[in-house]
PDB file of N, CA, C and O in Angstrom:
ATOM      1  N   MET A   1       0.855  -1.176   0.000  1.00  0.00           N
ATOM      2  CA  MET A   1       0.000   0.000   0.000  1.00  0.00           C
ATOM      3  C   MET A   1       0.897   1.234   0.000  1.00  0.00           C
ATOM      4  O   MET A   1       1.943   1.244   0.648  1.00  0.00           O
ATOM      5  N   GLU A   2       0.493   2.263  -0.719  1.00  0.00           N
ATOM      6  CA  GLU A   2       1.297   3.474  -0.771  1.00  0.00           C
ATOM      7  C   GLU A   2       1.310   4.170   0.577  1.00  0.00           C
ATOM      8  O   GLU A   2       0.430   3.942   1.407  1.00  0.00           O
ATOM      9  N   GLN A   3       2.307   5.021   0.799  1.00  0.00           N
ATOM     10  CA  GLN A   3       2.502   5.650   2.093  1.00  0.00           C
ATOM     11  C   GLN A   3       1.692   6.923   2.232  1.00  0.00           C
ATOM     12  O   GLN A   3       2.261   7.999   2.412  1.00  0.00           O
ATOM     13  N   THR A   4       0.400   6.824   2.156  1.00  0.00           N
ATOM     14  CA  THR A   4      -0.519   7.924   2.394  1.00  0.00           C
ATOM     15  C   THR A   4      -1.101   7.712   3.781  1.00  0.00           C
ATOM     16  O   THR A   4      -1.224   6.574   4.233  1.00  0.00           O
ATOM     17  N   THR A   5      -1.457   8.782   4.455  1.00  0.00           N
ATOM     18  CA  THR A   5      -2.155   8.620   5.717  1.00  0.00           C
ATOM     19  C   THR A   5      -3.642   8.532   5.415  1.00  0.00           C
ATOM     20  O   THR A   5      -4.273   9.517   5.031  1.00  0.00           O
ATOM     21  N   LEU A   6      -4.185   7.347   5.593  1.00  0.00           N
ATOM     22  CA  LEU A   6      -5.615   7.131   5.363  1.00  0.00           C
ATOM     23  C   LEU A   6      -6.376   7.539   6.607  1.00  0.00           C
ATOM     24  O   LEU A   6      -5.826   7.546   7.708  1.00  0.00           O
ATOM     25  N   GLY A   7      -7.644   7.879   6.430  1.00  0.00           N
ATOM     26  CA  GLY A   7      -8.450   8.342   7.545  1.00  0.00           C
ATOM     27  C   GLY A   7      -9.267   7.251   8.195  1.00  0.00           C
ATOM     28  O   GLY A   7      -9.393   6.143   7.673  1.00  0.00           O
ATOM     29  N   ILE A   8      -9.817   7.587   9.340  1.00  0.00           N
ATOM     30  CA  ILE A   8     -10.715   6.691  10.049  1.00  0.00           C
ATOM     31  C   ILE A   8     -11.917   6.407   9.156  1.00  0.00           C
ATOM     32  O   ILE A   8     -12.460   7.309   8.518  1.00  0.00           O
ATOM     33  N   GLY A   9     -12.316   5.160   9.122  1.00  0.00           N
ATOM     34  CA  GLY A   9     -13.434   4.742   8.285  1.00  0.00           C
ATOM     35  C   GLY A   9     -12.981   4.097   6.986  1.00  0.00           C
ATOM     36  O   GLY A   9     -13.799   3.538   6.256  1.00  0.00           O
ATOM     37  N   THR A  10     -11.673   4.167   6.683  1.00  0.00           N
ATOM     38  CA  THR A  10     -11.173   3.536   5.465  1.00  0.00           C
ATOM     39  C   THR A  10     -11.248   2.023   5.626  1.00  0.00           C
ATOM     40  O   THR A  10     -10.769   1.465   6.614  1.00  0.00           O
ATOM     41  N   ARG A  11     -11.849   1.376   4.650  1.00  0.00           N
ATOM     42  CA  ARG A  11     -11.932  -0.077   4.654  1.00  0.00           C
ATOM     43  C   ARG A  11     -10.696  -0.643   3.977  1.00  0.00           C
ATOM     44  O   ARG A  11     -10.280  -0.178   2.916  1.00  0.00           O
ATOM     45  N   LEU A  12     -10.112  -1.665   4.617  1.00  0.00           N
ATOM     46  CA  LEU A  12      -8.866  -2.247   4.145  1.00  0.00           C
ATOM     47  C   LEU A  12      -8.964  -3.760   4.050  1.00  0.00           C
ATOM     48  O   LEU A  12      -9.859  -4.384   4.619  1.00  0.00           O
ATOM     49  N   GLN A  13      -8.032  -4.322   3.325  1.00  0.00           N
ATOM     50  CA  GLN A  13      -7.876  -5.771   3.267  1.00  0.00           C
ATOM     51  C   GLN A  13      -6.444  -6.081   3.697  1.00  0.00           C
ATOM     52  O   GLN A  13      -5.502  -5.487   3.172  1.00  0.00           O
ATOM     53  N   HIS A  14      -6.269  -6.990   4.629  1.00  0.00           N
ATOM     54  CA  HIS A  14      -4.947  -7.410   5.080  1.00  0.00           C
ATOM     55  C   HIS A  14      -4.802  -8.885   4.728  1.00  0.00           C
ATOM     56  O   HIS A  14      -5.705  -9.679   4.993  1.00  0.00           O
ATOM     57  N   THR A  15      -3.677  -9.255   4.136  1.00  0.00           N
ATOM     58  CA  THR A  15      -3.533 -10.642   3.673  1.00  0.00           C
ATOM     59  C   THR A  15      -3.549 -11.647   4.816  1.00  0.00           C
ATOM     60  O   THR A  15      -3.900 -12.806   4.594  1.00  0.00           O
ATOM     61  N   GLN A  16      -3.183 -11.249   6.027  1.00  0.00           N
ATOM     62  CA  GLN A  16      -3.201 -12.167   7.164  1.00  0.00           C
ATOM     63  C   GLN A  16      -4.500 -12.088   7.967  1.00  0.00           C
ATOM     64  O   GLN A  16      -5.034 -13.118   8.376  1.00  0.00           O
ATOM     65  N   TYR A  17      -5.019 -10.860   8.199  1.00  0.00           N
ATOM     66  CA  TYR A  17      -6.163 -10.668   9.084  1.00  0.00           C
ATOM     67  C   TYR A  17      -7.503 -10.529   8.369  1.00  0.00           C
ATOM     68  O   TYR A  17      -8.552 -10.604   9.010  1.00  0.00           O
ATOM     69  N   GLY A  18      -7.487 -10.327   7.057  1.00  0.00           N
ATOM     70  CA  GLY A  18      -8.727 -10.183   6.294  1.00  0.00           C
ATOM     71  C   GLY A  18      -9.216  -8.747   6.243  1.00  0.00           C
ATOM     72  O   GLY A  18      -8.424  -7.816   6.389  1.00  0.00           O
ATOM     73  N   PRO A  19     -10.538  -8.556   6.035  1.00  0.00           N
ATOM     74  CA  PRO A  19     -11.082  -7.208   5.908  1.00  0.00           C
ATOM     75  C   PRO A  19     -11.162  -6.487   7.251  1.00  0.00           C
ATOM     76  O   PRO A  19     -11.380  -7.095   8.299  1.00  0.00           O
ATOM     77  N   GLY A  20     -10.975  -5.160   7.180  1.00  0.00           N
ATOM     78  CA  GLY A  20     -11.047  -4.366   8.396  1.00  0.00           C
ATOM     79  C   GLY A  20     -11.322  -2.909   8.087  1.00  0.00           C
ATOM     80  O   GLY A  20     -11.373  -2.494   6.929  1.00  0.00           O
ATOM     81  N   VAL A  21     -11.500  -2.136   9.162  1.00  0.00           N
ATOM     82  CA  VAL A  21     -11.794  -0.702   9.062  1.00  0.00           C
ATOM     83  C   VAL A  21     -10.863   0.040  10.019  1.00  0.00           C
ATOM     84  O   VAL A  21     -10.692  -0.370  11.167  1.00  0.00           O
ATOM     85  N   ILE A  22     -10.266   1.125   9.549  1.00  0.00           N
ATOM     86  CA  ILE A  22      -9.417   1.936  10.427  1.00  0.00           C
ATOM     87  C   ILE A  22     -10.293   2.625  11.465  1.00  0.00           C
ATOM     88  O   ILE A  22     -11.243   3.330  11.127  1.00  0.00           O
ATOM     89  N   VAL A  23      -9.952   2.406  12.751  1.00  0.00           N
ATOM     90  CA  VAL A  23     -10.707   3.024  13.836  1.00  0.00           C
ATOM     91  C   VAL A  23      -9.850   3.995  14.645  1.00  0.00           C
ATOM     92  O   VAL A  23     -10.356   4.690  15.527  1.00  0.00           O
ATOM     93  N   GLY A  24      -8.554   4.042  14.343  1.00  0.00           N
ATOM     94  CA  GLY A  24      -7.675   4.967  15.038  1.00  0.00           C
ATOM     95  C   GLY A  24      -6.390   5.161  14.252  1.00  0.00           C
ATOM     96  O   GLY A  24      -5.981   4.299  13.474  1.00  0.00           O
ATOM     97  N   ILE A  25      -5.763   6.304  14.469  1.00  0.00           N
ATOM     98  CA  ILE A  25      -4.526   6.616  13.760  1.00  0.00           C
ATOM     99  C   ILE A  25      -3.505   7.111  14.774  1.00  0.00           C
ATOM    100  O   ILE A  25      -3.790   7.976  15.603  1.00  0.00           O
ATOM    101  N   ARG A  26      -2.315   6.542  14.687  1.00  0.00           N
ATOM    102  CA  ARG A  26      -1.200   6.999  15.503  1.00  0.00           C
ATOM    103  C   ARG A  26      -0.111   7.468  14.562  1.00  0.00           C
ATOM    104  O   ARG A  26      -0.282   7.420  13.344  1.00  0.00           O
ATOM    105  N   TYR A  27       0.989   7.914  15.101  1.00  0.00           N
ATOM    106  CA  TYR A  27       2.053   8.483  14.276  1.00  0.00           C
ATOM    107  C   TYR A  27       2.512   7.533  13.171  1.00  0.00           C
ATOM    108  O   TYR A  27       2.581   7.933  12.009  1.00  0.00           O
ATOM    109  N   ALA A  28       2.823   6.296  13.508  1.00  0.00           N
ATOM    110  CA  ALA A  28       3.361   5.353  12.523  1.00  0.00           C
ATOM    111  C   ALA A  28       2.479   4.141  12.294  1.00  0.00           C
ATOM    112  O   ALA A  28       2.832   3.255  11.515  1.00  0.00           O
ATOM    113  N   THR A  29       1.327   4.090  12.967  1.00  0.00           N
ATOM    114  CA  THR A  29       0.462   2.907  12.865  1.00  0.00           C
ATOM    115  C   THR A  29      -1.001   3.285  12.709  1.00  0.00           C
ATOM    116  O   THR A  29      -1.412   4.410  12.993  1.00  0.00           O
ATOM    117  N   TYR A  30      -1.778   2.301  12.247  1.00  0.00           N
ATOM    118  CA  TYR A  30      -3.231   2.394  12.215  1.00  0.00           C
ATOM    119  C   TYR A  30      -3.782   1.405  13.234  1.00  0.00           C
ATOM    120  O   TYR A  30      -3.229   0.318  13.407  1.00  0.00           O
ATOM    121  N   LEU A  31      -4.859   1.771  13.903  1.00  0.00           N
ATOM    122  CA  LEU A  31      -5.623   0.818  14.696  1.00  0.00           C
ATOM    123  C   LEU A  31      -6.751   0.354  13.789  1.00  0.00           C
ATOM    124  O   LEU A  31      -7.595   1.149  13.374  1.00  0.00           O
ATOM    125  N   ILE A  32      -6.760  -0.933  13.486  1.00  0.00           N
ATOM    126  CA  ILE A  32      -7.721  -1.470  12.532  1.00  0.00           C
ATOM    127  C   ILE A  32      -8.571  -2.521  13.218  1.00  0.00           C
ATOM    128  O   ILE A  32      -8.057  -3.435  13.862  1.00  0.00           O
ATOM    129  N   SER A  33      -9.878  -2.377  13.069  1.00  0.00           N
ATOM    130  CA  SER A  33     -10.811  -3.363  13.591  1.00  0.00           C
ATOM    131  C   SER A  33     -11.089  -4.370  12.478  1.00  0.00           C
ATOM    132  O   SER A  33     -11.731  -4.053  11.476  1.00  0.00           O
ATOM    133  N   PHE A  34     -10.591  -5.590  12.678  1.00  0.00           N
ATOM    134  CA  PHE A  34     -10.800  -6.656  11.705  1.00  0.00           C
ATOM    135  C   PHE A  34     -12.022  -7.469  12.098  1.00  0.00           C
ATOM    136  O   PHE A  34     -12.250  -7.721  13.281  1.00  0.00           O
ATOM    137  N   ILE A  35     -12.793  -7.874  11.125  1.00  0.00           N
ATOM    138  CA  ILE A  35     -14.052  -8.574  11.370  1.00  0.00           C
ATOM    139  C   ILE A  35     -13.865  -9.801  12.255  1.00  0.00           C
ATOM    140  O   ILE A  35     -14.617  -9.987  13.212  1.00  0.00           O
ATOM    141  N   ASN A  36     -12.888 -10.634  11.956  1.00  0.00           N
ATOM    142  CA  ASN A  36     -12.705 -11.881  12.704  1.00  0.00           C
ATOM    143  C   ASN A  36     -11.525 -11.876  13.659  1.00  0.00           C
ATOM    144  O   ASN A  36     -11.306 -12.861  14.363  1.00  0.00           O
ATOM    145  N   GLN A  37     -10.760 -10.794  13.703  1.00  0.00           N
ATOM    146  CA  GLN A  37      -9.539 -10.766  14.505  1.00  0.00           C
ATOM    147  C   GLN A  37      -9.532  -9.707  15.606  1.00  0.00           C
ATOM    148  O   GLN A  37      -8.609  -9.669  16.419  1.00  0.00           O
ATOM    149  N   GLY A  38     -10.560  -8.842  15.640  1.00  0.00           N
ATOM    150  CA  GLY A  38     -10.572  -7.772  16.625  1.00  0.00           C
ATOM    151  C   GLY A  38      -9.697  -6.607  16.182  1.00  0.00           C
ATOM    152  O   GLY A  38      -9.368  -6.480  15.003  1.00  0.00           O
ATOM    153  N   ILE A  39      -9.324  -5.758  17.136  1.00  0.00           N
ATOM    154  CA  ILE A  39      -8.526  -4.570  16.821  1.00  0.00           C
ATOM    155  C   ILE A  39      -7.042  -4.920  16.892  1.00  0.00           C
ATOM    156  O   ILE A  39      -6.564  -5.493  17.870  1.00  0.00           O
ATOM    157  N   LYS A  40      -6.334  -4.560  15.833  1.00  0.00           N
ATOM    158  CA  LYS A  40      -4.886  -4.783  15.745  1.00  0.00           C
ATOM    159  C   LYS A  40      -4.217  -3.459  15.406  1.00  0.00           C
ATOM    160  O   LYS A  40      -4.786  -2.629  14.698  1.00  0.00           O
ATOM    161  N   GLU A  41      -3.008  -3.269  15.916  1.00  0.00           N
ATOM    162  CA  GLU A  41      -2.214  -2.095  15.565  1.00  0.00           C
ATOM    163  C   GLU A  41      -1.258  -2.512  14.445  1.00  0.00           C
ATOM    164  O   GLU A  41      -0.411  -3.386  14.632  1.00  0.00           O
ATOM    165  N   ILE A  42      -1.407  -1.874  13.278  1.00  0.00           N
ATOM    166  CA  ILE A  42      -0.670  -2.261  12.082  1.00  0.00           C
ATOM    167  C   ILE A  42       0.167  -1.073  11.603  1.00  0.00           C
ATOM    168  O   ILE A  42      -0.320   0.056  11.536  1.00  0.00           O
ATOM    169  N   ASP A  43       1.415  -1.339  11.276  1.00  0.00           N
ATOM    170  CA  ASP A  43       2.310  -0.305  10.759  1.00  0.00           C
ATOM    171  C   ASP A  43       1.749   0.277   9.462  1.00  0.00           C
ATOM    172  O   ASP A  43       1.239  -0.461   8.619  1.00  0.00           O
ATOM    173  N   LYS A  44       1.841   1.579   9.304  1.00  0.00           N
ATOM    174  CA  LYS A  44       1.316   2.242   8.096  1.00  0.00           C
ATOM    175  C   LYS A  44       2.009   1.773   6.829  1.00  0.00           C
ATOM    176  O   LYS A  44       1.437   1.871   5.743  1.00  0.00           O
ATOM    177  N   THR A  45       3.220   1.269   6.945  1.00  0.00           N
ATOM    178  CA  THR A  45       3.959   0.824   5.764  1.00  0.00           C
ATOM    179  C   THR A  45       3.831  -0.677   5.516  1.00  0.00           C
ATOM    180  O   THR A  45       4.516  -1.209   4.642  1.00  0.00           O
ATOM    181  N   ASP A  46       2.981  -1.364   6.253  1.00  0.00           N
ATOM    182  CA  ASP A  46       2.803  -2.815   6.102  1.00  0.00           C
ATOM    183  C   ASP A  46       2.388  -3.143   4.669  1.00  0.00           C
ATOM    184  O   ASP A  46       1.356  -2.672   4.192  1.00  0.00           O
ATOM    185  N   ASP A  47       3.191  -3.947   3.990  1.00  0.00           N
ATOM    186  CA  ASP A  47       2.886  -4.265   2.593  1.00  0.00           C
ATOM    187  C   ASP A  47       1.785  -5.305   2.440  1.00  0.00           C
ATOM    188  O   ASP A  47       1.436  -5.675   1.319  1.00  0.00           O
ATOM    189  N   LYS A  48       1.229  -5.783   3.560  1.00  0.00           N
ATOM    190  CA  LYS A  48       0.107  -6.726   3.509  1.00  0.00           C
ATOM    191  C   LYS A  48      -1.242  -6.012   3.508  1.00  0.00           C
ATOM    192  O   LYS A  48      -2.289  -6.658   3.472  1.00  0.00           O
ATOM    193  N   LEU A  49      -1.217  -4.671   3.549  1.00  0.00           N
ATOM    194  CA  LEU A  49      -2.446  -3.874   3.553  1.00  0.00           C
ATOM    195  C   LEU A  49      -2.769  -3.367   2.153  1.00  0.00           C
ATOM    196  O   LEU A  49      -1.887  -2.919   1.420  1.00  0.00           O
ATOM    197  N   ASP A  50      -4.044  -3.444   1.798  1.00  0.00           N
ATOM    198  CA  ASP A  50      -4.542  -2.854   0.561  1.00  0.00           C
ATOM    199  C   ASP A  50      -5.778  -2.054   0.909  1.00  0.00           C
ATOM    200  O   ASP A  50      -6.710  -2.589   1.508  1.00  0.00           O
ATOM    201  N   ASP A  51      -5.806  -0.752   0.538  1.00  0.00           N
ATOM    202  CA  ASP A  51      -7.001   0.035   0.818  1.00  0.00           C
ATOM    203  C   ASP A  51      -8.080  -0.322  -0.196  1.00  0.00           C
ATOM    204  O   ASP A  51      -7.805  -0.505  -1.382  1.00  0.00           O
ATOM    205  N   ILE A  52      -9.293  -0.415   0.289  1.00  0.00           N
ATOM    206  CA  ILE A  52     -10.440  -0.732  -0.559  1.00  0.00           C
ATOM    207  C   ILE A  52     -11.189   0.549  -0.890  1.00  0.00           C
ATOM    208  O   ILE A  52     -11.367   0.884  -2.061  1.00  0.00           O
ATOM    209  N   ILE A  53     -11.625   1.260   0.133  1.00  0.00           N
ATOM    210  CA  ILE A  53     -12.355   2.513  -0.062  1.00  0.00           C
ATOM    211  C   ILE A  53     -11.775   3.549   0.897  1.00  0.00           C
ATOM    212  O   ILE A  53     -12.188   3.618   2.054  1.00  0.00           O
ATOM    213  N   PRO A  54     -10.812   4.362   0.424  1.00  0.00           N
ATOM    214  CA  PRO A  54     -10.254   5.378   1.327  1.00  0.00           C
ATOM    215  C   PRO A  54     -11.264   6.476   1.623  1.00  0.00           C
ATOM    216  O   PRO A  54     -11.947   6.965   0.723  1.00  0.00           O
ATOM    217  N   GLU A  55     -11.352   6.854   2.875  1.00  0.00           N
ATOM    218  CA  GLU A  55     -12.219   7.957   3.295  1.00  0.00           C
ATOM    219  C   GLU A  55     -11.419   8.857   4.222  1.00  0.00           C
ATOM    220  O   GLU A  55     -10.530   8.388   4.934  1.00  0.00           O
ATOM    221  N   ASN A  56     -11.722  10.114   4.217  1.00  0.00           N
ATOM    222  CA  ASN A  56     -11.108  11.073   5.135  1.00  0.00           C
ATOM    223  C   ASN A  56      -9.590  11.051   5.047  1.00  0.00           C
ATOM    224  O   ASN A  56      -8.922  11.083   6.080  1.00  0.00           O
ATOM    225  N   VAL A  57      -9.027  10.996   3.848  1.00  0.00           N
ATOM    226  CA  VAL A  57      -7.579  10.966   3.692  1.00  0.00           C
ATOM    227  C   VAL A  57      -6.993  12.226   4.310  1.00  0.00           C
ATOM    228  O   VAL A  57      -7.403  13.339   3.983  1.00  0.00           O
ATOM    229  N   SER A  58      -6.030  12.041   5.208  1.00  0.00           N
ATOM    230  CA  SER A  58      -5.532  13.158   5.989  1.00  0.00           C
ATOM    231  C   SER A  58      -4.102  12.902   6.441  1.00  0.00           C
ATOM    232  O   SER A  58      -3.686  11.754   6.593  1.00  0.00           O
ATOM    233  N   ALA A  59      -3.369  13.955   6.649  1.00  0.00           N
ATOM    234  CA  ALA A  59      -2.021  13.836   7.208  1.00  0.00           C
ATOM    235  C   ALA A  59      -2.043  14.057   8.717  1.00  0.00           C
ATOM    236  O   ALA A  59      -0.997  13.995   9.364  1.00  0.00           O
ATOM    237  N   GLU A  60      -3.207  14.309   9.278  1.00  0.00           N
ATOM    238  CA  GLU A  60      -3.315  14.625  10.689  1.00  0.00           C
ATOM    239  C   GLU A  60      -3.749  13.416  11.498  1.00  0.00           C
ATOM    240  O   GLU A  60      -4.337  12.473  10.970  1.00  0.00           O
ATOM    241  N   ILE A  61      -3.450  13.460  12.780  1.00  0.00           N
ATOM    242  CA  ILE A  61      -3.898  12.427  13.703  1.00  0.00           C
ATOM    243  C   ILE A  61      -5.362  12.721  14.066  1.00  0.00           C
ATOM    244  O   ILE A  61      -5.728  13.866  14.327  1.00  0.00           O
ATOM    245  N   GLU A  62      -6.182  11.678  14.078  1.00  0.00           N
ATOM    246  CA  GLU A  62      -7.600  11.848  14.381  1.00  0.00           C
ATOM    247  C   GLU A  62      -7.820  11.920  15.894  1.00  0.00           C
ATOM    248  O   GLU A  62      -7.030  11.379  16.669  1.00  0.00           O
ATOM    249  N   THR A  63      -8.875  12.577  16.297  1.00  0.00           N
ATOM    250  CA  THR A  63      -9.201  12.681  17.709  1.00  0.00           C
ATOM    251  C   THR A  63     -10.247  11.638  18.080  1.00  0.00           C
ATOM    252  O   THR A  63     -10.855  11.015  17.210  1.00  0.00           O
ATOM    253  N   THR A  64     -10.450  11.457  19.386  1.00  0.00           N
ATOM    254  CA  THR A  64     -11.410  10.477  19.863  1.00  0.00           C
ATOM    255  C   THR A  64     -12.818  10.792  19.369  1.00  0.00           C
ATOM    256  O   THR A  64     -13.544   9.879  18.974  1.00  0.00           O
ATOM    257  N   SER A  65     -13.219  12.060  19.381  1.00  0.00           N
ATOM    258  CA  SER A  65     -14.571  12.404  18.935  1.00  0.00           C
ATOM    259  C   SER A  65     -14.743  12.060  17.456  1.00  0.00           C
ATOM    260  O   SER A  65     -15.827  11.648  17.041  1.00  0.00           O
ATOM    261  N   GLU A  66     -13.691  12.223  16.661  1.00  0.00           N
ATOM    262  CA  GLU A  66     -13.778  11.849  15.250  1.00  0.00           C
ATOM    263  C   GLU A  66     -13.875  10.335  15.101  1.00  0.00           C
ATOM    264  O   GLU A  66     -14.542   9.843  14.190  1.00  0.00           O
ATOM    265  N   VAL A  67     -13.219   9.596  15.986  1.00  0.00           N
ATOM    266  CA  VAL A  67     -13.317   8.141  15.985  1.00  0.00           C
ATOM    267  C   VAL A  67     -14.753   7.726  16.265  1.00  0.00           C
ATOM    268  O   VAL A  67     -15.305   6.869  15.574  1.00  0.00           O
ATOM    269  N   GLU A  68     -15.355   8.334  17.275  1.00  0.00           N
ATOM    270  CA  GLU A  68     -16.731   8.006  17.637  1.00  0.00           C
ATOM    271  C   GLU A  68     -17.691   8.303  16.489  1.00  0.00           C
ATOM    272  O   GLU A  68     -18.576   7.498  16.197  1.00  0.00           O
ATOM    273  N   LYS A  69     -17.522   9.452  15.836  1.00  0.00           N
ATOM    274  CA  LYS A  69     -18.383   9.801  14.705  1.00  0.00           C
ATOM    275  C   LYS A  69     -18.230   8.788  13.576  1.00  0.00           C
ATOM    276  O   LYS A  69     -19.214   8.373  12.964  1.00  0.00           O
ATOM    277  N   SER A  70     -16.992   8.396  13.309  1.00  0.00           N
ATOM    278  CA  SER A  70     -16.741   7.440  12.238  1.00  0.00           C
ATOM    279  C   SER A  70     -17.346   6.077  12.547  1.00  0.00           C
ATOM    280  O   SER A  70     -17.924   5.436  11.669  1.00  0.00           O
ATOM    281  N   LEU A  71     -17.213   5.636  13.793  1.00  0.00           N
ATOM    282  CA  LEU A  71     -17.802   4.348  14.167  1.00  0.00           C
ATOM    283  C   LEU A  71     -19.321   4.375  14.049  1.00  0.00           C
ATOM    284  O   LEU A  71     -19.931   3.415  13.578  1.00  0.00           O
ATOM    285  N   LEU A  72     -19.927   5.476  14.479  1.00  0.00           N
ATOM    286  CA  LEU A  72     -21.384   5.590  14.349  1.00  0.00           C
ATOM    287  C   LEU A  72     -21.796   5.552  12.883  1.00  0.00           C
ATOM    288  O   LEU A  72     -22.807   4.940  12.537  1.00  0.00           O
ATOM    289  N   LYS A  73     -21.020   6.202  12.023  1.00  0.00           N
ATOM    290  CA  LYS A  73     -21.295   6.184  10.585  1.00  0.00           C
ATOM    291  C   LYS A  73     -21.191   4.763  10.025  1.00  0.00           C
ATOM    292  O   LYS A  73     -22.024   4.337   9.225  1.00  0.00           O
ATOM    293  N   ILE A  74     -20.162   4.042  10.457  1.00  0.00           N
ATOM    294  CA  ILE A  74     -19.974   2.659  10.003  1.00  0.00           C
ATOM    295  C   ILE A  74     -21.129   1.788  10.475  1.00  0.00           C
ATOM    296  O   ILE A  74     -21.693   1.025   9.691  1.00  0.00           O
ATOM    297  N   PHE A  75     -21.484   1.897  11.758  1.00  0.00           N
ATOM    298  CA  PHE A  75     -22.584   1.100  12.286  1.00  0.00           C
ATOM    299  C   PHE A  75     -23.893   1.402  11.573  1.00  0.00           C
ATOM    300  O   PHE A  75     -24.665   0.492  11.272  1.00  0.00           O
ATOM    301  N   ALA A  76     -24.141   2.678  11.304  1.00  0.00           N
ATOM    302  CA  ALA A  76     -25.362   3.058  10.590  1.00  0.00           C
ATOM    303  C   ALA A  76     -25.390   2.454   9.200  1.00  0.00           C
ATOM    304  O   ALA A  76     -26.436   1.999   8.735  1.00  0.00           O
ATOM    305  N   SER A  77     -24.226   2.447   8.524  1.00  0.00           N
ATOM    306  CA  SER A  77     -24.179   1.886   7.173  1.00  0.00           C
ATOM    307  C   SER A  77     -24.411   0.370   7.180  1.00  0.00           C
ATOM    308  O   SER A  77     -24.834  -0.206   6.178  1.00  0.00           O
ATOM    309  N   LEU A  78     -24.127  -0.266   8.326  1.00  0.00           N
ATOM    310  CA  LEU A  78     -24.365  -1.705   8.469  1.00  0.00           C
ATOM    311  C   LEU A  78     -25.791  -2.003   8.920  1.00  0.00           C
ATOM    312  O   LEU A  78     -26.196  -3.163   8.997  1.00  0.00           O
ATOM    313  N   GLY A  79     -26.543  -0.958   9.214  1.00  0.00           N
ATOM    314  CA  GLY A  79     -27.927  -1.136   9.636  1.00  0.00           C
ATOM    315  C   GLY A  79     -28.070  -1.411  11.129  1.00  0.00           C
ATOM    316  O   GLY A  79     -29.120  -1.871  11.578  1.00  0.00           O
ATOM    317  N   TRP A  80     -27.021  -1.131  11.898  1.00  0.00           N
ATOM    318  CA  TRP A  80     -27.085  -1.344  13.340  1.00  0.00           C
ATOM    319  C   TRP A  80     -27.616  -0.106  14.008  1.00  0.00           C
ATOM    320  O   TRP A  80     -27.039   0.971  13.861  1.00  0.00           O
ATOM    321  N   ASP A  81     -28.709  -0.235  14.743  1.00  0.00           N
ATOM    322  CA  ASP A  81     -29.273   0.899  15.484  1.00  0.00           C
ATOM    323  C   ASP A  81     -28.693   0.905  16.886  1.00  0.00           C
ATOM    324  O   ASP A  81     -28.277  -0.128  17.412  1.00  0.00           O
ATOM    325  N   HIS A  82     -28.674   2.085  17.477  1.00  0.00           N
ATOM    326  CA  HIS A  82     -28.160   2.205  18.850  1.00  0.00           C
ATOM    327  C   HIS A  82     -29.257   2.083  19.826  1.00  0.00           C
ATOM    328  O   HIS A  82     -29.021   2.159  21.032  1.00  0.00           O
TER     329      HIS A  82
END
């Protein structure tokens, strides 16, 4: 995967962990929630990652409130009500 900083909500495919969604961003890593593996911290330069649908592409670190908004958006798109 190219060295762009992807945003929270970006759906990814990892060759080892399968499909996932970025739920957090740190300086050199992404926190990715994988469907069958839970949340994993993955290096941004990991060559096993392929972005599927990039959203909120940014060079900045996301805040907790932005994480919460993104998760609510993801849950809503899956049809999960609160």
